[in-house]
DSSP file (Angstrom, degrees, kcal/mol; ACC not computed):
  #  RESIDUE AA STRUCTURE BP1 BP2  ACC     N-H-->O    O-->H-N    N-H-->O    O-->H-N    TCO  KAPPA ALPHA  PHI   PSI    X-CA   Y-CA   Z-CA
    1    1 A X     >        0   0    0      0, 0.0     4,-1.8     0, 0.0     5,-0.2   0.000 360.0 360.0 360.0 -24.7   -1.3    0.8  -15.7
    2    2 A X  H  >  +     0   0    0      1,-0.2     4,-1.9     2,-0.2     5,-0.2   0.884 360.0  52.9 -63.1 -40.2   -3.3   -2.5  -15.5
    3    3 A X  H  > S+     0   0    0      1,-0.2     4,-2.3     2,-0.2    -1,-0.2   0.885 107.8  51.1 -64.3 -38.0   -1.3   -3.8  -12.6
    4    4 A X  H  > S+     0   0    0      1,-0.2     4,-2.6     2,-0.2    -1,-0.2   0.899 109.7  49.3 -68.7 -39.3   -1.9   -0.7  -10.5
    5    5 A X  H  X S+     0   0    0     -4,-1.8     4,-1.9     2,-0.2    -1,-0.2   0.844 109.5  52.5 -68.8 -31.1   -5.7   -0.8  -11.1
    6    6 A X  H  X S+     0   0    0     -4,-1.9     4,-2.0     2,-0.2    -2,-0.2   0.926 110.0  48.9 -64.9 -44.4   -5.7   -4.5  -10.1
    7    7 A X  H  X S+     0   0    0     -4,-2.3     4,-2.5     1,-0.2    -2,-0.2   0.919 108.1  54.2 -60.4 -43.6   -3.8   -3.5   -6.9
    8    8 A X  H  X S+     0   0    0     -4,-2.6     4,-1.9     1,-0.2    -1,-0.2   0.911 107.7  50.4 -58.7 -42.4   -6.4   -0.7   -6.3
    9    9 A X  H  X S+     0   0    0     -4,-1.9     4,-0.7     1,-0.2    -1,-0.2   0.873 109.6  50.0 -62.7 -38.1   -9.2   -3.2   -6.5
   10   10 A X  H >X S+     0   0    0     -4,-2.0     4,-0.7     1,-0.2     3,-0.5   0.876 108.6  52.9 -68.4 -37.1   -7.5   -5.5   -4.0
   11   11 A X  H >X S+     0   0    0     -4,-2.5     4,-1.5     1,-0.2     3,-1.0   0.877 103.4  57.1 -65.0 -36.9   -7.0   -2.6   -1.6
   12   12 A X  H 3< S+     0   0    0     -4,-1.9    -1,-0.2     1,-0.3    -2,-0.2   0.724  99.0  60.9 -66.5 -21.5  -10.7   -1.9   -1.8
   13   13 A X  H << S+     0   0    0     -4,-0.7    -1,-0.3    -3,-0.5    -2,-0.2   0.780 111.5  39.4 -69.7 -26.9  -11.4   -5.4   -0.7
   14   14 A X  H << S+     0   0    0     -3,-1.0     2,-0.3    -4,-0.7    -2,-0.2   0.642 127.5  17.7-100.7 -18.9   -9.5   -4.6    2.6
   15   15 A X  S  < S-     0   0    0     -4,-1.5    -1,-0.2     1,-0.1    17,-0.1  -0.982  73.6-117.1-150.2 156.1  -10.8   -1.1    3.3
   16   16 A X  S    S+     0   0    0     -2,-0.3     2,-0.3    15,-0.2    16,-0.1   0.755  97.2  31.8 -69.8 -23.2  -13.7    1.1    2.1
   17   17 A X        -     0   0    0     14,-0.5    16,-1.8    -6,-0.1     2,-0.3  -0.974  58.2-177.5-136.3 148.0  -11.4    3.7    0.4
   18   18 A X  E     -a   33   0A   0     -2,-0.3     2,-0.4    14,-0.2    16,-0.2  -0.990   7.9-163.6-143.5 138.4   -8.0    3.8   -1.4
   19   19 A X  E     -a   34   0A   0     14,-2.6    16,-2.3    -2,-0.3     2,-0.6  -0.983   6.8-155.5-127.6 126.9   -6.2    6.8   -2.8
   20   20 A X  E    S-a   35   0A   0     -2,-0.4    16,-0.2     1,-0.2    14,-0.0  -0.907  79.7 -27.8-102.5 119.7   -3.3    6.7   -5.3
   21   21 A X  S    S-     0   0    0     14,-2.2    -1,-0.2    -2,-0.6    15,-0.1   0.895  84.3-157.9  42.8  59.4   -1.1    9.8   -5.0
   22   22 A X        -     0   0    0     -3,-0.2    -1,-0.2    13,-0.1    -3,-0.0  -0.398  12.7-119.9 -69.6 139.9   -3.9   12.0   -3.8
   23   23 A X    >   -     0   0    0      1,-0.1     3,-1.5    -2,-0.1    -1,-0.1  -0.318  28.0-107.4 -70.5 163.6   -3.5   15.7   -4.3
   24   24 A X  T 3  S+     0   0    0      1,-0.3    -1,-0.1     3,-0.0    -2,-0.1   0.718 114.9  63.3 -67.0 -21.5   -3.5   17.9   -1.2
   25   25 A X  T 3  S+     0   0    0      2,-0.1     2,-0.4     0, 0.0    -1,-0.3   0.477  80.8 100.6 -84.3   0.4   -6.9   19.4   -1.9
   26   26 A X    <   -     0   0    0     -3,-1.5     2,-0.8     1,-0.0    -4,-0.0  -0.728  67.2-143.5 -87.6 131.0   -8.6   15.9   -1.5
   27   27 A X        -     0   0    0     -2,-0.4     2,-0.2     2,-0.0    -2,-0.1  -0.857  22.3-145.1 -92.5 111.5  -10.3   15.3    1.8
   28   28 A X        -     0   0    0     -2,-0.8     2,-0.4    -6,-0.0     4,-0.1  -0.521   1.9-137.3 -81.4 145.7   -9.7   11.6    2.5
   29   29 A X        -     0   0    0     -2,-0.2     2,-0.3     2,-0.1   -12,-0.1  -0.857  37.2 -96.4 -99.9 136.9  -12.3    9.5    4.3
   30   30 A X  S    S+     0   0    0     -2,-0.4    32,-0.1     2,-0.1     2,-0.1  -0.789  96.0  41.2-110.1 150.0  -11.0    7.1    7.0
   31   31 A X  S    S+     0   0    0     30,-0.7   -14,-0.5    -2,-0.3     2,-0.3   0.570  90.1 130.8 -71.0 153.9  -10.2    4.2    7.3
   32   32 A X  E     - B   0  61A   0     29,-2.1    29,-2.9    -2,-0.1     2,-0.4  -0.977  54.3-110.3-161.1 168.8   -8.4    4.1    4.0
   33   33 A X  E     -aB  18  60A   0    -16,-1.8   -14,-2.6    -2,-0.3     2,-0.4  -0.903  22.4-169.5-106.0 142.3   -5.3    3.2    2.1
   34   34 A X  E     +aB  19  59A   0     25,-2.4    25,-2.3    -2,-0.4     2,-0.3  -0.998  20.7 163.2-127.4 128.6   -3.0    5.8    0.7
   35   35 A X  E     +aB  20  58A   0    -16,-2.3   -14,-2.2    -2,-0.4     2,-0.3  -0.976  18.3 176.3-146.2 156.0   -0.3    4.6   -1.7
   36   36 A X  E     - B   0  57A   0     21,-1.3    21,-2.9    -2,-0.3     2,-0.4  -0.978  41.3 -95.4-153.5 157.4    2.2    5.6   -4.4
   37   37 A X  E     + B   0  56A   0     -2,-0.3    19,-0.3    19,-0.2     3,-0.1  -0.609  38.8 173.8 -78.1 128.0    4.9    3.9   -6.4
   38   38 A X  E     -     0   0A   0     17,-3.3     2,-0.3    -2,-0.4    18,-0.2   0.737  57.3 -20.7-108.7 -28.7    8.3    4.3   -4.8
   39   39 A X  E     - B   0  55A   0     16,-1.5    16,-3.6     2,-0.0     2,-0.4  -0.976  55.0-116.3-167.4 173.3   10.7    2.2   -6.8
   40   40 A X  E     - B   0  54A   0     -2,-0.3     2,-0.6    14,-0.2    14,-0.2  -0.991  17.1-153.9-125.7 130.9   10.9   -0.7   -9.2
   41   41 A X  E     - B   0  53A   0     12,-3.1    12,-3.0    -2,-0.4     2,-0.4  -0.918  17.0-170.5-104.5 123.7   12.7   -4.0   -8.4
   42   42 A X  E     - B   0  52A   0     -2,-0.6     2,-0.4    10,-0.2    10,-0.2  -0.923  12.2-156.6-118.2 137.9   14.0   -5.8  -11.5
   43   43 A X  E     - B   0  51A   0      8,-3.1     7,-3.4    -2,-0.4     8,-1.6  -0.936  18.2-150.0-111.0 136.6   15.5   -9.3  -11.8
   44   44 A X  E     + B   0  49A   0     -2,-0.4     2,-0.3     5,-0.3     5,-0.2  -0.807  21.1 169.0-113.3 148.0   17.8  -10.0  -14.7
   45   45 A X  E >  S+ B   0  48A   0      3,-2.5     3,-1.4    -2,-0.3    -2,-0.0  -0.962  74.4   3.7-150.7 137.1   18.6  -13.1  -16.7
   46   46 A X  T 3  S-     0   0    0     -2,-0.3     3,-0.1     1,-0.3    -1,-0.0   0.876 129.6 -61.2  54.8  40.2   20.5  -13.4  -19.9
   47   47 A X  T 3  S+     0   0    0      1,-0.2     2,-0.3     0, 0.0    -1,-0.3   0.720 119.5  97.6  58.3  26.6   21.2   -9.6  -19.8
   48   48 A X  E <  S-B   45   0A   0     -3,-1.4    -3,-2.5    -5,-0.0     2,-0.5  -0.939  88.3 -90.0-135.0 159.3   17.5   -8.8  -19.9
   49   49 A X  E     +B   44   0A   0     -2,-0.3    -5,-0.3    -5,-0.2     3,-0.1  -0.616  40.9 179.6 -71.6 120.0   14.8   -8.0  -17.4
   50   50 A X  E     +     0   0A   0     -7,-3.4     2,-0.3    -2,-0.5    -6,-0.2   0.846  66.7   1.9 -88.2 -43.6   13.4  -11.3  -16.4
   51   51 A X  E     -B   43   0A   0     -8,-1.6    -8,-3.1     2,-0.0     2,-0.4  -0.995  64.0-160.5-149.6 143.7   10.9  -10.1  -13.9
   52   52 A X  E     -B   42   0A   0     -2,-0.3     2,-0.4   -10,-0.2   -10,-0.2  -0.990   3.9-172.1-132.5 133.8    9.8   -6.7  -12.6
   53   53 A X  E     -B   41   0A   0    -12,-3.0   -12,-3.1    -2,-0.4     2,-0.4  -0.991  18.3-139.7-124.2 132.2    8.0   -5.7   -9.5
   54   54 A X  E     -B   40   0A   0     -2,-0.4    46,-2.8   -14,-0.2     2,-0.6  -0.740  19.0-143.0 -83.7 136.8    6.7   -2.2   -8.7
   55   55 A X  E     -BC  39  99A   0    -16,-3.6   -17,-3.3    -2,-0.4   -16,-1.5  -0.907  16.6-163.9-104.1 124.5    7.3   -1.3   -5.1
   56   56 A X  E     -BC  37  98A   0     42,-3.4    42,-2.5    -2,-0.6     2,-0.8  -0.881  20.8-135.2-109.4 137.9    4.5    0.8   -3.5
   57   57 A X  E     -BC  36  97A   0    -21,-2.9   -21,-1.3    -2,-0.4     2,-0.4  -0.841  36.2-168.8 -86.2 112.3    4.7    2.8   -0.3
   58   58 A X  E     -BC  35  96A   0     38,-2.3    38,-2.9    -2,-0.8     2,-0.4  -0.893  13.1-173.8-114.0 132.8    1.4    1.8    1.3
   59   59 A X  E     -BC  34  95A   0    -25,-2.3   -25,-2.4    -2,-0.4     2,-0.6  -0.992  13.2-157.1-125.9 131.5   -0.2    3.3    4.3
   60   60 A X  E     -BC  33  94A   0     34,-2.7    34,-2.5    -2,-0.4     2,-0.5  -0.942  20.1-166.0-100.2 123.0   -3.3    2.1    6.1
   61   61 A X  E     +BC  32  93A   0    -29,-2.9   -29,-2.1    -2,-0.6   -30,-0.7  -0.944  13.9 164.8-118.4 129.4   -4.8    5.1    8.0
   62   62 A X  E     - C   0  92A   0     30,-2.3    30,-3.3    -2,-0.5     4,-0.1  -0.996  41.7-136.6-143.6 144.2   -7.4    4.8   10.6
   63   63 A X  S    S+     0   0    0     -2,-0.3     2,-0.3    28,-0.2    -1,-0.1   0.658  94.8  47.7 -74.5 -12.7   -8.9    7.0   13.4
   64   64 A X  S    S-     0   0    0     28,-0.1     2,-0.2    27,-0.0    28,-0.2  -0.816 105.2 -83.0-121.7 164.0   -8.7    4.0   15.8
   65   65 A X        +     0   0    0     -2,-0.3     3,-0.1     1,-0.1    -2,-0.1  -0.494  45.4 177.0 -65.4 131.4   -6.1    1.4   16.6
   66   66 A X    >>  +     0   0    0     -2,-0.2     3,-1.6     1,-0.1     4,-0.6  -0.339  20.3 148.1-136.6  51.4   -6.2   -1.3   14.0
   67   67 A X  H >> S+     0   0    0      1,-0.3     3,-1.0     2,-0.2     4,-0.9   0.824  71.7  64.3 -59.7 -31.9   -3.4   -3.7   14.8
   68   68 A X  H 3> S+     0   0    0      1,-0.2     4,-1.8     2,-0.2    -1,-0.3   0.787  92.1  64.9 -59.7 -27.1   -5.5   -6.6   13.4
   69   69 A X  H <> S+     0   0    0     -3,-1.6     4,-2.7     1,-0.2    -1,-0.2   0.820  91.7  62.6 -68.3 -31.4   -5.3   -4.9   10.0
   70   70 A X  H <X S+     0   0    0     -3,-1.0     4,-2.5    -4,-0.6    -1,-0.2   0.949 106.6  43.9 -59.7 -48.6   -1.5   -5.4    9.9
   71   71 A X  H  X S+     0   0    0     -4,-0.9     4,-2.3     1,-0.2     5,-0.2   0.916 112.7  52.6 -61.7 -42.6   -2.0   -9.2    9.9
   72   72 A X  H  X S+     0   0    0     -4,-1.8     4,-1.4     1,-0.2    -2,-0.2   0.899 112.0  44.8 -61.2 -42.2   -4.8   -9.0    7.4
   73   73 A X  H  X S+     0   0    0     -4,-2.7     4,-2.2     2,-0.2    -1,-0.2   0.918 113.1  50.2 -67.8 -44.7   -2.7   -7.0    5.0
   74   74 A X  H  < S+     0   0    0     -4,-2.5     6,-0.2    -5,-0.2    -2,-0.2   0.843 112.3  47.8 -63.9 -34.2    0.4   -9.2    5.4
   75   75 A X  H  < S+     0   0    0     -4,-2.3    -1,-0.2    -5,-0.2    -2,-0.2   0.808 111.9  50.9 -75.1 -30.5   -1.7  -12.4    4.8
   76   76 A X  H  < S+     0   0    0     -4,-1.4     2,-0.5    -5,-0.2    -2,-0.2   0.893 107.4  53.0 -75.8 -40.2   -3.3  -10.9    1.7
   77   77 A X    ><  -     0   0    0     -4,-2.2     3,-0.6     1,-0.1    -1,-0.1  -0.865  66.1-154.7-106.7 129.1   -0.2   -9.8   -0.1
   78   78 A X  T 3  S+     0   0    0     -2,-0.5     2,-0.6     1,-0.3    -1,-0.1   0.878  92.2  38.9 -67.3 -41.6    2.6  -12.2   -0.8
   79   79 A X  T 3  S+     0   0    0     20,-0.4    20,-3.0     2,-0.0     2,-0.4  -0.563  87.0 123.8-112.7  65.4    5.4   -9.6   -1.1
   80   80 A X  E <   -D   98   0A   0     -2,-0.6     2,-0.4    -3,-0.6    18,-0.2  -0.985  37.4-167.2-130.6 137.4    4.5   -7.1    1.6
   81   81 A X  E     -D   97   0A   0     16,-2.6    16,-2.2    -2,-0.4     2,-0.3  -0.985  20.7-129.5-126.6 129.0    6.6   -5.9    4.6
   82   82 A X  E     +D   96   0A   0     -2,-0.4    14,-0.3    14,-0.2     3,-0.1  -0.594  26.2 178.2 -73.7 134.7    5.4   -4.0    7.6
   83   83 A X  E     -     0   0A   0     12,-3.2     2,-0.3     1,-0.3    13,-0.2   0.850  47.9 -46.9-103.7 -61.3    7.6   -1.0    8.2
   84   84 A X  E     -D   95   0A   0     11,-0.9    11,-3.1     2,-0.0     2,-0.4  -0.987  37.1-122.9-166.5 171.5    6.2    1.0   11.2
   85   85 A X  E     +D   94   0A   0     -2,-0.3     2,-0.3     9,-0.2     9,-0.2  -0.979  32.0 162.3-124.4 138.0    3.2    2.5   13.1
   86   86 A X  E     -D   93   0A   0      7,-2.2     7,-3.2    -2,-0.4     2,-0.5  -0.981  30.8-129.1-149.9 161.4    2.9    6.1   14.1
   87   87 A X  E     +D   92   0A   0     -2,-0.3     2,-0.4     5,-0.2     5,-0.2  -0.953  28.9 167.6-114.7 129.7    0.2    8.6   15.1
   88   88 A X  E >   -D   91   0A   0      3,-2.3     3,-2.1    -2,-0.5    -2,-0.1  -0.994  69.6  -4.2-141.7 133.1   -0.2   12.0   13.4
   89   89 A X  T 3  S-     0   0    0     -2,-0.4     3,-0.1     1,-0.3    -1,-0.1   0.796 128.8 -58.4  56.1  31.0   -3.2   14.3   13.7
   90   90 A X  T 3  S+     0   0    0      1,-0.3     2,-0.4   -26,-0.0    -1,-0.3   0.596 114.1 116.4  76.9  10.3   -5.0   11.8   15.8
   91   91 A X  E <   - D   0  88A   0     -3,-2.1    -3,-2.3   -30,-0.0     2,-0.5  -0.908  64.0-129.1-114.9 142.0   -4.8    9.2   13.1
   92   92 A X  E     -CD  62  87A   0    -30,-3.3   -30,-2.3    -2,-0.4     2,-0.5  -0.770  22.8-162.5 -88.0 126.8   -3.0    5.8   13.2
   93   93 A X  E     -CD  61  86A   0     -7,-3.2    -7,-2.2    -2,-0.5     2,-0.5  -0.956   8.2-171.6-113.9 125.0   -0.7    5.2   10.3
   94   94 A X  E     -CD  60  85A   0    -34,-2.5   -34,-2.7    -2,-0.5     2,-0.3  -0.975  15.8-158.5-113.4 117.2    0.5    1.7    9.5
   95   95 A X  E     +CD  59  84A   0    -11,-3.1   -12,-3.2    -2,-0.5   -11,-0.9  -0.779  13.7 175.2-108.3 145.2    3.2    1.8    6.7
   96   96 A X  E     -CD  58  82A   0    -38,-2.9   -38,-2.3    -2,-0.3     2,-0.5  -0.936  30.3-132.7-137.9 155.8    4.2   -1.1    4.5
   97   97 A X  E     -CD  57  81A   0    -16,-2.2   -16,-2.6    -2,-0.3     2,-0.5  -0.985  32.2-169.9-105.5 122.1    6.5   -1.7    1.5
   98   98 A X  E     -CD  56  80A   0    -42,-2.5   -42,-3.4    -2,-0.5     2,-0.6  -0.963  15.1-160.3-122.3 119.4    4.5   -3.7   -1.1
   99   99 A X  E      C   55   0A   0    -20,-3.0   -20,-0.4    -2,-0.5   -44,-0.2  -0.881 360.0 360.0 -95.9 122.4    6.0   -5.3   -4.1
  100  100 A X              0   0    0    -46,-2.8   -45,-0.2    -2,-0.6    -1,-0.1   0.327 360.0 360.0-136.5 360.0    3.2   -5.9   -6.7
């Protein structure tokens, strides 16, 4: 759980709010990050797990176009990949795969 709370702190450096697996009854404030763990990448050596990375599905959500934020996020996190951008309910969603 410690790594996820570290990630949460880093996300708060980049946006005013961050939500981990928010329930549907939560009203999110924008701009914000919404993230959840999607998979685990494990590297093996000597028949044991040598290194493990949690993969998070990360979304930056903003009411305005925030293309500059994509570069800021990619520069901040070493193992982060931009996936796509889409607009839903008048909000811009920037999605990433983040190994942390």
